Steps between C-alpha positions, in 0.01 A plus 500: 500500500784741583653424162173583327469823701851605399414437134186715533694782667765489226230507233333803661835684520580420136155612397539832683834554329335422168222750574755768579698433183230411250169615653372143509564144613434271210288770322532654155765754409441872538744722316543870581261716297473869424197725501392681185646848456261793460490872577245565773498878460264565209466879530699797633367830642547835333772741612525875552735740323820573698393266783703184584344185358575146622287195426586133542436243227478154656533157345354181643636149461814420308854430621757758615700682381279712276590734214278803436473718189270760347401574141314802375522850648485566872385845619789742456756483782365171636698178480479130583697412813568130444598233752563126518193463724136469399448877510612794288423868547391775263652809661612857439367853496298561182561837337255480208121475518400227256360149469739211441448136398764234562552130570690350793648150455653259749699182431591245769794260529283213372444676169141603568392850399204729565404845375248766597386810311451827691368850431601781739405867480710777654257770613579870533304515830465240777224246445198566722348152462692210653457127560608339826706230325656470153409130484286228656637144507273206575602163639465196269128427463313190384343565162129572523515624860513858626775644718452729795465860385791745514440874525654796323432846646466784249573840659445855376775718653406808299282800577230426241272207434622240250264365235519119484424382149539127562657236722566174318725198461687483170786304347585149389311297761212737568252213551695368798467813715199705608447823695233695684543853635350782701646780287195617307534763227677763712752492786496814718819680600671323791276193468576139411311196379556124509549265206457132588671250267439124486699231315296214350726314252330318216824331387826368640824700492625854569230761434520877494284803434488869587259697714444824308335826609404759238456849645547871421844549660822548306623157612205307357479210451609374843577130531606218729640163396300185581673160520406147597556134413214269410526138611343191344370229732763227530822499293528723194731510198551832321756552223637852451425478124277293274756479218866553413620590149866452403680694227635327192775261610776335295446125471674294770586806710333600826312823556538732798284378790161650579357484852157406633378535856276230647288624793266347754215742568300243693419426863667158486851374430583437135686170449685497168572159350691614193544747214556400138569685173411387148739401221759762397441683830672439833446621855676527833313581818499527878151353517498125424446280801444798729211638701394864474324660793220747440636816338833343401656464155775317315677572172510310170741595220435385142731479196441419133736276295350430154618182329381616156378808319140608532254600771470290814221497756497330836405537863651499843280329756494453876345198670375570854212460744313816393182498290563495125830310520700490280505878446678608183671794331520503120844532336592607146825555310646481150815317388714674235825419321691828514658748736363797306302755698278790401645851508170685549475622138260426213664469155286577195496602132316799369283345232500788251870586523847353527529596864529247780581555863384449855277655763547446875213281623551318829130415529490270194874419511590481873874558541679193633234246400647201317440470126322189377602502133800730439581580139654778290340744258687627192415863565784726612772301325772380515425338834121510520289513813433218745127460571265246658285353225248380759450838670313758291436864585295783351601867527282773349327240287830360365564131564844382604702257709671542835875568485730255676864476599729219614555572866393244758591712799368849429214681334514843343197711421689690229641377173877476473732620226604138445144427392531777239165641603414864448192707570224434247511860388860473379577133434476381140565160347365240260178331592488121535 
């Protein structure tokens, strides 16, 4: 009996060690997972001329360190103060009264990215209508059920009544948020009113909208960001995209990888049995054989290696314990036989003359895209012009072909002297 007791004690100790090291004793594997990256701050308040401005833009999810950037035009004399954390700051002292539109982007160390568009007005006088918070964030909520209400207070700090034109929810996921208010059509000087907001998700995943107030002040419209995550009952599988398209790829060579994020926006744990890619496509992942807790994600990278010329279609699929398994993403790519790429120019003949030349056209002839059928025209002798016989273009009603060049590592949007291309107004040569 003592021998049996010792064996039981040893088993319990080993099991506890196993729990500490692997979060289980004889259970399935559970690999570390990452949460989906998003920007929680969906709107920014207006600023006042010559008054310091400082507003935080916050990301949620993702893996540190983060890299922040901005595109577009910030209000004059404001800048993005970046950091490696999940927050960045728009700060400075604006010196020009104007409205500005810009986009803030964040990238995490796992390769995820998120972007948010903003519009900020710099007012010549201080805003007299203010909201108590620039954003309202709701806890994850089961789809089809309503959250507890959160309240925004709208205050009139001016000396005259403010006309309230409307209070409404707007934006991408407007159906997932609702509001009621006590503001009426006019807010007296020194008074405030309450706006009650409720989150009732009708779908799984991150959801966002904007609470917008239209009024007669210089800072109108006034807005506050609304954010929440809808949860499906049980485990959930959500791909970050429904399809991936690969550029033309030389036969038997491998394309640059594209990434997909697999998320669990469900109340239960998602157990992933495996992930598979179709012929001519390959994948690597941090998902197979793992378990994703609610709100967690993992990453799948996909490459394309055509074994022949032509267009290929396939899928990448995940097998798991969520409804709808296996869930798929469609994949497409084209195999080609050359290293020629497009230069971003359309080459054409002028039908009623001996002139031939090119016109910049990156829309129909995207610079850097691989040519499918490279060939040479006889125009502009002695060398001719390299074009893609499979890629046509039309400029000002004149049909042509996209210009190419032999350069596997770079793409130029302008024609080179080596291609003997000149502007259509001055180039002259024999037609084909």
